[in-house]
C-alpha positions as CSV (number, residue, x, y, z in Angstrom):
1,M,-0.3,-0.2,0.0
2,N,1.9,3.2,-0.8
3,Q,1.6,6.4,0.6
4,K,-1.5,8.0,-1.2
5,Q,-3.3,4.9,-0.5
6,R,-2.7,5.3,3.3
7,Y,-3.6,8.7,3.7
8,I,-7.0,8.3,1.9
9,L,-7.3,4.8,3.9
10,L,-7.0,7.1,6.8
11,V,-9.4,9.9,6.0
12,F,-12.1,7.4,5.9
13,S,-11.5,6.2,8.8
14,I,-11.2,9.2,10.5
15,V,-15.3,10.0,8.7
16,V,-16.5,6.9,9.6
17,I,-15.1,7.3,13.4
18,L,-16.5,10.7,13.5
19,H,-20.1,9.6,12.0
20,I,-20.4,6.8,14.3
21,V,-19.9,9.8,17.3
22,F,-22.3,11.9,15.8
23,V,-25.1,9.3,15.0
24,H,-24.7,8.0,19.4
25,T,-24.4,11.9,20.7
26,H,-26.5,14.0,18.1
27,E,-30.4,12.6,17.9
28,E,-31.3,15.1,14.9
29,Y,-28.2,14.0,13.1
30,G,-28.5,10.5,13.6
31,H,-32.3,11.0,12.6
32,A,-31.4,12.9,9.4
33,F,-28.8,10.2,8.4
34,S,-30.7,6.9,9.1
35,I,-30.5,4.4,6.5
36,S,-34.2,4.2,6.9
37,N,-34.4,8.0,6.4
38,V,-31.9,8.3,3.7
39,V,-33.8,5.4,1.8
40,S,-37.0,6.9,2.3
41,R,-35.9,10.3,0.8
42,V,-34.4,8.4,-2.5
43,K,-38.0,6.6,-3.5
44,G,-39.7,9.8,-2.4
45,N,-38.0,12.6,-4.1
46,H,-40.2,13.2,-7.2
47,S,-43.0,12.9,-5.1
48,E,-41.6,15.6,-2.7
49,Q,-40.3,17.9,-5.2
50,A,-44.5,17.9,-6.6
51,A,-45.5,19.1,-3.4
52,M,-42.7,21.6,-3.0
53,A,-43.9,23.2,-6.2
54,I,-47.8,22.9,-4.9
55,T,-46.4,24.5,-1.5
56,I,-44.5,27.5,-2.5
57,T,-46.5,28.9,-5.5
58,N,-49.1,31.0,-5.2
59,P,-51.2,30.5,-8.3
60,T,-53.5,33.9,-8.0
61,T,-51.0,36.3,-6.8
62,G,-47.8,34.6,-8.4
63,T,-46.1,35.7,-4.8
64,V,-44.0,33.4,-2.9
65,P,-45.9,32.9,0.9
66,I,-43.5,32.6,3.8
67,A,-42.7,28.9,4.5
68,T,-40.5,26.1,5.0
69,A,-41.9,22.9,2.9
70,T,-41.2,19.7,4.9
71,S,-41.8,16.4,4.0
72,T,-44.3,13.6,6.6
73,S,-41.2,13.0,8.3
74,G,-40.5,16.5,9.6
75,S,-36.8,16.6,7.1
76,I,-36.5,19.9,5.3
77,L,-37.0,20.6,1.8
78,A,-36.2,23.8,0.9
79,P,-34.9,26.8,2.8
80,E,-37.1,29.7,3.8
81,I,-38.4,31.8,1.1
82,T,-38.9,35.3,1.0
83,A,-41.9,37.0,0.2
84,D,-42.2,39.5,-3.0
85,T,-41.2,42.9,-1.7
86,T,-44.5,44.3,-3.6
87,S,-47.1,42.2,-1.4
88,T,-48.0,43.1,2.0
89,P,-49.3,39.4,3.8
90,P,-51.5,38.7,6.5
91,P,-49.9,38.4,10.0
92,L,-48.7,35.1,10.4
93,A,-47.4,33.5,13.0
94,T,-43.4,32.1,13.5
95,S,-42.4,28.7,13.1
96,E,-42.1,28.8,16.9
97,E,-45.6,30.2,17.1
98,S,-48.0,27.7,14.8
99,N,-50.5,27.6,17.5
100,Y,-50.4,31.7,18.2
101,R,-53.6,33.5,18.5
102,S,-52.9,37.1,17.3
103,A,-56.0,39.7,18.3
104,N,-58.0,41.9,16.2
105,A,-55.7,44.8,16.7
106,T,-53.1,47.0,14.5
107,F,-51.1,50.0,14.8
108,V,-51.7,53.0,13.9
109,M,-49.7,56.2,12.8
110,L,-50.6,59.7,11.5
111,A,-47.9,61.0,10.0
112,R,-47.1,63.3,6.5
113,N,-45.1,62.6,3.8
114,N,-41.8,64.5,5.3
115,E,-41.9,63.0,8.1
116,I,-40.6,59.7,6.6
117,E,-37.3,59.3,8.2
118,G,-38.9,59.6,11.5
119,V,-41.2,56.9,10.3
120,I,-38.7,54.7,9.0
121,Q,-36.9,55.3,12.8
122,S,-40.1,54.3,14.6
123,I,-41.4,51.1,12.1
124,S,-37.9,49.7,12.1
125,E,-37.4,49.5,15.8
126,V,-41.3,48.2,16.4
127,E,-40.6,45.5,13.8
128,L,-37.3,44.9,15.6
129,R,-38.7,44.6,19.1
130,F,-41.5,43.1,18.3
131,N,-43.7,42.6,15.7
132,K,-40.9,40.9,13.6
133,K,-42.8,37.8,15.3
134,F,-46.1,38.5,15.6
135,R,-46.7,40.5,12.4
136,Y,-49.5,43.1,13.0
137,P,-50.9,45.3,10.7
138,Y,-50.2,48.8,9.9
139,V,-52.6,52.0,9.2
140,F,-51.1,55.0,8.2
141,L,-53.4,58.1,8.1
142,N,-52.8,61.3,6.7
143,D,-54.5,64.9,6.2
144,E,-52.8,64.6,2.6
145,P,-52.7,61.7,0.5
146,F,-49.3,59.9,0.8
147,S,-46.5,60.0,-1.9
148,E,-45.3,56.8,-3.7
149,E,-41.9,57.4,-2.2
150,F,-43.7,57.3,1.3
151,K,-45.9,54.3,0.7
152,S,-42.9,52.6,-1.1
153,R,-40.5,53.2,1.7
154,V,-42.6,51.8,4.7
155,S,-43.7,48.8,3.1
156,E,-40.1,47.8,2.6
157,L,-39.8,48.0,6.3
158,T,-42.1,44.7,7.2
159,K,-43.9,41.7,6.1
160,A,-47.0,42.6,7.9
161,K,-50.2,44.1,6.2
162,I,-49.9,47.7,5.7
163,E,-52.7,50.5,4.3
164,F,-52.6,54.0,4.0
165,G,-55.8,56.0,4.4
166,L,-56.8,59.9,3.7
167,I,-58.5,61.6,6.4
168,P,-62.2,63.1,5.5
169,G,-61.8,66.8,5.5
170,E,-65.0,66.7,7.7
171,D,-63.0,64.9,10.0
172,W,-59.5,67.1,10.4
173,H,-60.2,70.4,9.8
174,Q,-61.8,73.5,12.1
175,P,-65.6,73.1,11.7
176,D,-67.5,75.7,10.3
177,W,-69.4,76.7,13.8
178,I,-66.4,78.0,15.4
179,D,-65.8,81.4,15.9
180,E,-62.6,82.3,14.0
181,D,-62.4,85.7,15.5
182,L,-62.1,84.1,19.4
183,A,-60.5,81.0,17.9
184,K,-57.9,83.6,16.6
185,Q,-57.3,85.4,20.4
186,G,-57.0,82.2,22.3
187,R,-54.3,81.4,19.5
188,D,-52.3,84.7,20.0
189,K,-53.0,84.8,23.8
190,L,-50.9,81.8,23.8
191,V,-48.1,82.6,21.2
192,A,-47.8,85.5,23.7
193,D,-47.3,82.8,27.0
194,D,-44.8,81.1,24.8
195,V,-46.9,78.1,24.7
196,I,-45.9,74.9,22.6
197,Y,-47.7,74.9,19.2
198,G,-49.9,78.0,20.7
199,G,-50.6,79.7,17.6
200,S,-50.7,76.2,15.3
201,V,-54.1,75.4,13.8
202,S,-52.9,71.7,12.5
203,Y,-52.0,71.2,16.1
204,R,-55.4,71.5,16.9
205,N,-56.9,69.7,14.6
206,M,-55.0,66.6,15.4
207,C,-55.8,67.4,18.6
208,R,-59.8,67.1,18.1
209,F,-59.2,64.0,15.5
210,N,-57.1,62.3,18.1
211,S,-59.8,62.9,20.4
212,G,-63.0,61.8,18.5
213,F,-62.7,60.7,15.0
214,F,-59.8,58.4,14.5
215,F,-61.4,55.5,16.0
216,N,-64.5,55.9,13.4
217,Q,-62.2,56.0,10.4
218,K,-63.2,53.6,7.5
219,L,-59.9,51.0,7.8
220,L,-60.2,50.9,11.2
221,Q,-63.5,50.0,11.6
222,K,-62.8,46.1,11.5
223,Y,-60.2,46.2,14.6
224,R,-60.9,46.7,18.0
225,W,-57.4,46.9,19.4
226,Y,-54.9,49.6,18.6
227,W,-51.0,50.6,19.4
228,R,-50.8,54.3,18.4
229,V,-47.1,55.1,17.0
230,E,-45.7,58.4,16.4
231,P,-42.6,59.1,13.9
232,S,-39.0,60.0,15.4
233,V,-39.6,57.6,19.1
234,H,-37.7,55.2,20.3
235,F,-38.7,51.6,21.5
236,Y,-35.8,50.3,23.9
237,C,-36.6,46.5,24.9
238,N,-37.8,43.2,23.2
239,V,-41.7,42.9,23.5
240,D,-42.1,39.3,23.4
241,N,-45.3,38.5,24.9
242,D,-48.8,40.4,23.1
243,P,-49.6,43.1,24.3
244,F,-52.7,43.2,22.8
245,L,-53.5,39.3,23.9
246,Y,-52.6,40.7,27.7
247,M,-55.2,43.6,27.3
248,E,-57.7,41.3,26.0
249,Q,-57.4,38.3,28.4
250,H,-57.1,40.6,31.5
251,N,-60.1,42.5,30.5
252,K,-57.9,46.2,30.0
253,T,-59.2,48.7,28.1
254,Y,-56.1,51.3,28.3
255,G,-52.5,51.4,28.4
256,F,-49.6,53.3,28.9
257,T,-45.9,54.1,29.6
258,I,-45.5,57.4,30.8
259,S,-47.6,60.1,32.7
260,L,-47.1,63.9,33.0
261,F,-48.5,67.2,33.9
262,E,-50.4,69.3,31.6
263,F,-49.6,72.7,30.2
264,E,-52.9,74.4,32.7
265,K,-52.4,77.5,30.2
266,T,-53.9,75.1,26.8
267,I,-56.9,73.6,29.3
268,P,-58.3,76.6,32.0
269,T,-61.8,75.6,31.4
270,L,-61.4,72.0,30.6
271,W,-62.0,70.8,33.9
272,G,-65.1,73.0,34.4
273,H,-66.8,71.8,31.7
274,V,-65.9,67.4,32.9
275,K,-67.3,68.5,35.9
276,D,-70.5,69.7,34.1
277,F,-70.6,66.6,32.1
278,M,-70.4,64.3,35.1
279,L,-73.3,66.5,36.9
280,Q,-75.2,65.6,33.5
281,H,-74.6,62.5,33.1
282,P,-73.7,60.5,36.4
283,E,-74.6,57.5,34.9
284,Y,-71.7,57.2,32.5
285,V,-69.3,57.7,35.9
286,A,-67.5,54.3,37.1
287,R,-67.6,53.1,40.4
288,D,-64.2,52.7,41.3
289,N,-62.7,55.2,39.2
290,S,-59.5,56.8,39.0
291,M,-60.5,59.9,40.3
292,G,-57.5,60.2,42.8
293,F,-55.1,60.1,40.0
294,L,-56.7,63.4,38.7
295,S,-57.2,65.1,41.4
296,E,-56.2,66.0,44.8
297,D,-59.6,67.2,46.3
298,G,-62.0,64.3,45.4
299,G,-62.7,66.1,41.9
300,E,-63.0,69.6,43.2
301,N,-60.1,70.8,40.9
302,Y,-57.6,69.1,38.1
303,N,-54.3,68.3,39.4
304,L,-53.1,68.3,35.4
305,C,-52.3,64.8,35.2
306,H,-52.7,62.7,32.1
307,F,-51.5,59.7,30.3
308,W,-49.0,60.6,27.5
309,S,-51.0,59.3,24.6
310,N,-48.2,59.3,22.3
311,F,-48.0,55.7,23.1
312,E,-51.3,54.4,24.0
313,I,-52.5,50.6,23.5
314,A,-56.1,50.4,23.9
315,D,-59.8,49.6,22.8
316,M,-61.4,51.2,20.7
317,D,-64.7,50.0,21.2
318,F,-64.3,52.0,24.3
319,W,-63.8,55.4,22.3
320,R,-66.6,54.0,20.3
321,G,-69.1,53.1,23.0
322,T,-72.2,55.7,23.9
323,A,-70.0,57.0,27.4
324,Y,-66.9,58.0,25.6
325,T,-68.8,59.6,22.9
326,K,-71.4,61.8,24.6
327,F,-68.2,63.0,26.8
328,F,-66.2,64.0,23.8
329,E,-69.2,65.4,21.9
330,Y,-70.0,67.4,24.8
331,L,-66.4,68.6,25.4
332,D,-66.2,69.2,21.7
333,S,-69.7,71.7,21.5
334,Q,-67.6,74.0,24.0
335,G,-65.2,75.2,21.4
336,G,-62.1,74.8,23.3
337,F,-59.9,72.7,21.3
338,Y,-59.6,75.5,19.0
339,Y,-60.3,78.4,21.5
340,E,-57.8,77.1,23.8
341,R,-55.7,73.9,22.6
342,W,-57.0,71.4,24.2
343,G,-55.2,68.0,23.6
344,D,-56.2,64.6,23.2
345,A,-54.1,63.0,25.8
346,P,-55.7,64.9,28.7
347,V,-59.2,64.4,27.2
348,H,-58.1,60.6,26.6
349,S,-56.9,60.2,30.2
350,I,-59.7,61.8,31.8
351,A,-62.4,59.8,29.9
352,A,-60.5,56.7,30.6
353,A,-59.8,57.4,34.7
354,L,-63.7,58.6,34.9
355,L,-65.5,56.2,32.5
356,L,-63.5,53.2,33.4
357,P,-63.1,51.2,36.7
358,K,-59.2,51.9,37.3
359,D,-58.2,48.3,37.3
360,K,-59.1,48.6,33.6
361,I,-56.1,50.5,32.9
362,H,-52.5,49.1,32.5
363,F,-49.3,50.3,33.1
364,F,-47.0,48.6,30.6
365,K,-43.5,49.2,32.8
366,E,-42.1,46.3,30.5
367,I,-42.4,48.5,27.2
368,G,-38.9,50.8,26.7
369,Y,-39.8,53.9,25.0
370,F,-39.0,57.3,24.1
371,H,-40.8,60.4,23.2
372,H,-38.7,63.3,23.0
373,P,-38.2,64.5,25.6
374,F,-38.9,61.9,28.2
375,T,-37.9,58.0,28.5
376,H,-39.6,55.2,30.1
377,C,-37.0,52.6,30.8
378,P,-37.6,49.1,33.0
379,S,-35.2,48.3,35.3
380,G,-34.1,45.3,37.4
381,K,-35.3,42.0,36.1
382,L,-37.3,43.4,33.2
383,Y,-34.6,45.1,31.8
384,L,-32.3,42.3,31.7
385,D,-35.5,40.0,30.1
386,G,-36.1,42.6,27.7
387,K,-32.7,43.1,26.4
388,C,-33.0,46.7,27.3
389,S,-30.9,49.2,25.4
390,C,-32.2,52.5,27.4
391,Q,-30.2,54.6,29.8
392,I,-31.8,53.8,33.3
393,G,-30.4,56.8,34.8
394,L,-33.0,59.0,32.2
395,N,-36.1,57.2,33.4
396,F,-38.6,59.5,33.9
397,D,-41.3,57.4,35.8
398,Y,-40.4,59.4,39.2
399,Q,-38.9,62.5,38.0
400,G,-40.6,65.7,39.2
401,Y,-42.9,66.4,36.0
402,S,-44.0,62.9,36.1
403,C,-47.8,61.9,37.8
404,L,-46.8,58.0,38.0
405,R,-46.4,58.5,41.9
406,K,-49.7,59.5,41.8
407,W,-51.0,56.5,39.8
408,D,-49.5,54.3,42.4
409,R,-51.2,55.4,44.7
410,I,-54.6,54.6,43.5
411,Y,-53.5,51.5,41.8
412,L,-51.4,49.8,44.5
413,T,-53.9,50.3,47.3
C-alpha cells in the first residue's frame, strides 16, 4: 500500500469514526442520516419535489408566501423563501408559534410625507423589538394623500399588512361653527405666553381628530385594538409577549407607559366642563374610578395629570361606545380644542380615568419607550429580560414632572 492509499484510508477512517460519534451523541443527526431515512428520501424524491412546487407557488397572485416545505418525516426540503416585497401578507405566526392566536388589532400612525425618516425609525424599531414575530398590520393616516415614495419606503420595512388612509376633511379641519375671531384671540394669547404649538391650527386639528375621530376611520373600523405609534420615537426593549392579548385576556381597556402634567394654560376651562358633564350624566361615571389620579381634592380641581397619548394600547370599542361618544361630543361643543388648545392626551386620560374602573387601565412598565424629551426605561429583571438598551438613569417615571406616583397611590392601594 503506497503513501497516497494510506492517506485516503486514514481520512476515510476518521470520517467513519466521526459519523459514529455524531450518530450516538446528536439525535437530529442520527435521525437525518439513518439508513431508513436516507432510503425514504431517495424513494420519495420526485413526489416531494411536486409537493414543494404546490406548497410554495401561489397561482392567484404569483407571489411566494413565507414558508418552509417539509416532508412527512419532518426533514427540511427547501430553504425559507422570502416574500415578494410588492405584497404585504397578513399577519402570520412564526415557526415557533404555530399555535399562536393574534388579537383583532393594528398599529396606527398619523404621519405626513415629510416625516418619512422619523416614520422609518419608529417602524424599524417596532419590527425589531416586537412585530417581526407577531406581524400585526399597520394603518397610516394623513390629511393629505401619501406619496408613492412614502408608501414604497414604508412597505420595505415589514412583511405585515399595510394600509394607507386619507382623512376626510370634515374629520380634520376646524368646524364652521367655531368663531374664528375668538379662536384667533386664543391662539394669539398662547403665542404671547410662549406655549408650544400655541398658534398652530393644524396641531389643534390633530388633537381634535385623535380625541374623537381616528377610531371611526374606514380603515380602522374592522379592528378592535390599536397601538398608537408616532414618528421619531424609540422602543428600547424586546416585547416577547403580545400586549394586545394581555389586554384582552385580563379585561383591560387602556394602556400607557408615561404619565405627566399638562400645561395649565392650554386647558383653563376643560375641568369645569368635565364636572358639568359628570353632573349631567352621572350614569357614565364608573364606580371605583381613577379620580384619585386626576385630583387631590375629590374632583373639585384638576391636578393636570394625564397619560401621554403618543403611546397608547387601547380598545377602540371604548372610544366608540356611548359613554365616551357623549363625553367627547359635549366637550367638542364647548369649542375648547380651538378657543384654547385642548390636547387629546388630557381628554383621553380624563375619560379613561372617570368612565372606566381603575383596574381596566394598565401600566406597561416592561415596554421601554422614548418620545422627546421623556424616556420610560424598565429596571431590574424587566430590563434584563427585555434586552433593553435605554439608560436607566434617564427614566422619567419618578422625576418631578411625572405623575406615576399619583397613579401608584390609587393602583397599589
